[in-house]
C-alpha positions in Angstrom: -27.9 -18.7 24.0 -30.5 -18.1 21.3 -30.1 -14.3 21.8 -26.4 -14.6 21.4 -26.7 -16.6 18.2 -29.3 -14.2 16.7 -27.0 -11.2 17.3 -23.6 -12.8 16.5 -23.4 -11.7 12.9 -24.5 -8.2 13.8 -22.1 -7.6 16.7 -18.8 -9.0 15.7 -16.3 -7.4 13.4 -13.5 -9.7 12.1 -10.7 -8.2 10.0 -7.4 -9.5 8.6 -5.8 -6.5 6.8 -2.5 -5.2 5.6 -3.5 -1.6 4.8 -1.9 1.4 6.5 -5.1 3.1 7.6 -5.0 3.9 11.3 -6.5 6.2 13.9 -3.9 9.0 14.4 -5.0 9.9 17.9 -6.1 8.3 21.2 -9.6 6.8 21.0 -11.7 4.1 22.5 -14.6 1.8 21.4 -17.8 0.7 23.0 -16.9 -2.9 22.6 -13.9 -5.2 23.4 -11.1 -5.9 21.0 -8.7 -8.7 20.4 -5.7 -7.6 18.3 -3.0 -9.9 16.9 0.0 -8.3 15.3 1.5 -10.2 12.4 3.9 -8.0 10.4 5.3 -4.5 10.2 6.9 -2.1 12.5 4.5 -0.3 14.8 4.2 1.1 18.3 1.0 0.4 20.1 -0.1 2.9 22.7 -2.6 1.9 25.5 -3.3 4.4 28.2 0.1 5.3 29.7 2.0 2.4 28.0 3.6 2.1 24.6 4.7 -1.3 23.2 7.0 -1.8 20.2 5.2 -4.8 18.7 6.8 -8.0 17.4 5.1 -10.8 15.4 2.8 -12.8 17.7 2.0 -10.0 20.1 -1.6 -10.2 21.1 -3.5 -7.4 22.9 -6.9 -7.2 24.6 -8.6 -3.9 25.0 -11.7 -3.2 27.0 -14.2 -0.3 26.3 -12.6 2.0 28.9 -9.1 1.9 27.5 -7.7 4.6 25.2 -5.3 3.5 22.6 -3.8 4.2 19.2 -1.3 2.8 16.7 1.9 4.6 15.5 3.4 3.4 12.2 7.2 3.4 12.6 7.7 1.9 9.1 4.9 2.9 6.6 5.7 0.1 4.2 3.7 -2.8 5.7 1.2 -3.3 8.5 -0.6 -6.7 8.9 -2.9 -7.5 11.8 -6.0 -9.4 12.8 -8.7 -7.7 14.9 -11.9 -9.0 16.4 -14.3 -6.5 17.9 -17.1 -7.8 20.2 -19.7 -6.5 22.5 -19.3 -7.2 26.2 -22.6 -9.0 26.5 -21.2 -11.9 24.4 -18.7 -12.8 27.1 -21.3 -12.7 29.8 -23.6 -15.0 27.8 -20.8 -17.4 26.8 -19.0 -17.8 30.1 -19.7 -20.7 32.4 -19.4 -21.1 36.1 -16.0 -22.6 35.7 -14.7 -20.6 32.8 -15.0 -16.8 32.8 -14.2 -15.6 29.3 -14.1 -12.0 30.4 -11.1 -12.5 32.6 -8.4 -11.2 30.3 -10.4 -8.1 29.5 -11.8 -7.1 32.9 -9.9 -8.9 35.7 -7.1 -6.3 35.7 -6.7 -2.6 36.2 -7.4 -0.3 33.2 -4.3 0.0 31.1 -2.5 -2.9 32.7 -1.6 -6.4 31.5 -3.0 -5.8 28.0 -0.2 -7.6 26.2 0.7 -11.3 25.7 2.4 -13.4 23.1 1.6 -16.3 20.7 4.3 -18.5 19.2 4.3 -19.6 15.6 2.2 -22.7 16.2 -0.4 -20.7 18.2 -0.4 -18.0 15.5 -1.3 -20.7 12.9 -4.1 -22.0 15.1 -5.4 -18.5 15.8 -5.5 -17.7 12.1 -7.2 -21.0 11.2 -9.9 -20.4 13.8 -10.3 -16.8 12.7 -10.8 -17.8 9.1 -13.3 -20.4 10.1 -15.2 -17.9 12.2 -15.2 -15.3 9.5 -16.4 -17.8 6.9 -19.1 -19.3 9.1 -20.3 -15.9 10.2 -21.0 -14.8 6.7 -22.3 -18.1 5.4 -26.0 -18.9 4.8 -25.4 -22.6 5.1 -27.1 -24.9 7.7 -25.4 -24.8 11.1 -23.3 -21.6 10.3 -24.5 -20.0 13.5 -23.5 -22.8 15.8 -20.2 -23.2 13.9 -19.5 -19.5 14.4 -20.1 -19.8 18.2 -17.8 -22.9 18.4 -14.9 -21.0 16.7 -15.5 -17.9 18.9 -15.4 -20.1 22.0 -12.1 -21.6 20.9 -10.6 -18.2 20.1 -11.7 -16.7 23.5 -10.4 -19.7 25.4 -7.1 -19.5 23.5 -6.7 -15.8 24.2 -7.4 -16.2 27.9 -5.0 -19.1 28.1 -2.3 -17.0 26.6 -2.8 -14.3 29.1 -2.9 -16.7 32.0 0.4 -18.1 30.8 2.1 -14.7 30.4 0.1 -11.6 30.2 2.2 -9.2 32.1 4.7 -7.6 29.7 4.5 -4.0 31.0 8.3 -3.9 31.3 8.4 -3.6 27.5 6.7 -0.2 27.5 8.7 2.6 25.9 6.3 5.4 26.8 8.2 8.6 27.5 8.2 9.0 31.3 7.0 12.6 31.1 3.9 11.6 29.0 3.3 8.6 31.2 3.4 10.7 34.4 1.1 13.4 32.9 -1.5 10.7 31.9 -1.4 9.2 35.4 -1.7 12.7 36.9 -4.7 13.4 34.7 -6.4 10.1 35.6 -5.9 10.9 39.3 -7.3 14.4 39.0 -10.2 14.0 36.6 -12.5 15.8 39.1 -10.1 18.6 39.8 -9.4 21.9 38.0 -5.9 22.4 36.8 -4.1 24.3 34.1 -1.1 23.8 31.8 0.9 26.0 34.2 0.0 23.7 37.1 1.4 20.8 35.0 4.5 22.8 34.3 5.1 23.3 38.0 4.3 19.7 38.7 6.7 18.2 36.1 9.4 20.9 35.9 9.0 21.6 32.1 7.8 24.7 30.4 4.1 24.7 29.3 4.8 24.8 25.5 7.2 21.8 25.7 4.6 19.8 27.7 1.8 20.7 25.3 3.9 19.9 22.2 5.2 16.5 23.5 1.8 15.4 24.7 0.2 16.0 21.4 3.1 14.4 19.5 2.5 11.1 21.4 -1.3 11.1 21.8 -2.5 13.1 18.8 -4.6 15.2 21.2 -4.1 18.3 23.2 -4.1 17.9 27.0 -7.5 19.6 27.1 -8.9 17.3 24.5 -7.5 14.3 26.3 -9.0 15.5 29.6 -12.4 16.1 28.1 -12.4 12.7 26.4 -11.6 11.0 29.7 -14.4 13.0 31.5 -16.9 12.2 28.8 -16.0 8.5 28.9 -16.6 8.6 32.7 -19.9 10.4 32.1 -21.0 7.7 29.6 -20.3 5.0 32.2 -22.4 6.8 34.9 -25.2 7.4 32.4 -25.3 3.7 31.5 -25.7 3.0 35.2 -28.9 5.1 35.3 -27.6 7.9 37.5 -29.2 11.4 37.6 -28.0 13.8 34.9 -26.9 16.5 37.4 -25.1 13.9 39.5 -23.3 12.7 36.3 -22.2 16.2 35.6 -20.4 16.7 38.9 -19.1 13.1 39.1 -17.4 13.5 35.8 -15.5 16.6 36.7 -17.7 19.3 35.2 -18.9 22.2 37.4 -21.4 23.6 35.0 -24.2 21.6 33.5 -24.6 23.7 30.4 -20.9 23.2 29.6 -21.2 19.5 30.4 -24.2 19.0 28.1 -22.6 21.0 25.3 -19.3 19.1 25.5 -21.1 15.8 25.7 -23.2 16.5 22.6 -20.1 17.6 20.7 -18.3 14.4 21.6 -21.0 11.8 21.4 -23.5 13.4 18.9 -26.5 13.5 21.2 -27.4 15.2 24.5 -26.7 13.3 27.8 -30.4 12.9 28.3 -31.0 11.4 24.9 -28.0 9.2 25.3 -29.2 7.8 28.6 -32.8 7.3 27.3 -31.5 5.5 24.3 -29.1 3.3 26.2 -31.6 2.4 29.0 -34.4 1.7 26.6 -32.6 -0.7 24.3 -30.9 -4.2 24.7 -27.4 -4.3 25.9 -26.0 -4.6 22.4 -27.8 -1.6 20.9 -25.0 0.9 21.0 -22.4 -1.5 19.6 -23.3 -1.0 15.9 -22.3 2.6 16.1 -18.8 1.7 17.3 -18.1 -1.0 14.6 -17.3 1.6 11.9 -14.8 3.3 14.3 -12.9 0.0 14.5 -12.3 -0.1 10.7 -9.0 1.8 10.9 -7.4 0.1 14.0 
């Protein structure tokens, strides 16, 4: 518990904003995210789903899940986000209450969305404001107060998902893009071309390429490489051999793998693994906090 308290102010990012800054393409974070939509008109993409949000929609996103926001109306966009490292949940959960449930007890890209009514929105905002204030306060007891508010928020979010966290029927993702994403996820270790996708989905290659980038902000090749690098990072964190990680992530040439990994992550696979394995569980979260600023 003391370790959790010591690192709480360094490993949590709380934001209540109304600016229009967003990530224009599919991306992911090293930590977990709680997202409460308050006002505006946006579509929220998570993996192969797209949700037109309404006030009170609350989403949970785990590190493996690619997502982005599309502004339908660029006049107003208000939301609350809380970004946390995974080790917080492991240290805060009890034998009877697993606070990681809504994040990890589900398939990737499934059951991300639930809903808060107006009373619950008010309670969430109150707890959020208390958490943010206590987390930045030098006053006596601020650390324990921060933890108490964080406990209540995490319990509240999990309760919301236990009550109704399966709203996949609301997805408006274009079927072609959804099917292509599912195909890519199922063939990460295989070699295929745009022409293969054209034959698979009965559309010409240029149409598929154009539509995919319009929805995701990425080319199909960029999306595929991002997915493979994400898979490689997972294996590297598990301490697997570098050459094994290369093949297990869908690359058939180590030089290409190392070059692509360095371009995407900023360091070589070896340096990345050495860095992750030699530092505490929360060490790599600081690098991801700045990426969450434009959610």
